[in-house]
C-alpha positions, 0 to 999 in steps of 0.5 A: 504529479503524473497521472497513472493510466488506470486499466479498464478493470477499474470503474470510473466511479472508483478511478479517482480514489484509486489514483489518489491511493496510488499517488500516496503508495508511490511516496512510501520510502523503501524500507518502510511500510504503511497500512490500508487504514493509514492511507484511507485516513490520509485521504479523509476516508477513515473507514475506507481501508477495505477500498484501499485494499481493492486499489492495491489489488488493482495496482499489480497491473500498473508499473511503479506502485510498490504495493508490497509496502502496504500491510494491515494495521498489525503489520500482517502481509494480508495482500500477499495472495495478490502477488504473482507468487506466494512469497513475492511480497515478503521477498520484496520487503526483505530485499528492502531490509524489512524483516518478516516472520510468519507473514508479519513485519518485525518492528512494524511500529518502528518501520511504520510510515504515516502519510499524514505525518510525512506529507504534513497533512493535518 
């Protein structure tokens, strides 16, 4: 995998974790979503979903990271405030055919992409 250049805003302590998060997020197929917790679990850090959120917040300055495909465990667009506009996250999801109503992904369980299953990590 190609290493993503991480900006100076990320501490060196978190850089490896953030890099791992970014590599997983880049694998989420268009039209699918995953959760912060699923990514943390895939990385063997089940209780680090908040840190995955921090990585997603930092990802907006790095091209090629589809952060709009990462939502909370209920399919809510909790990260939308970190996009350039209040409706950008929803617009990107809708552009991929994902229906969103009241800031929540419709059919979340059907559209959910589990990195553990997809990457055959068990």
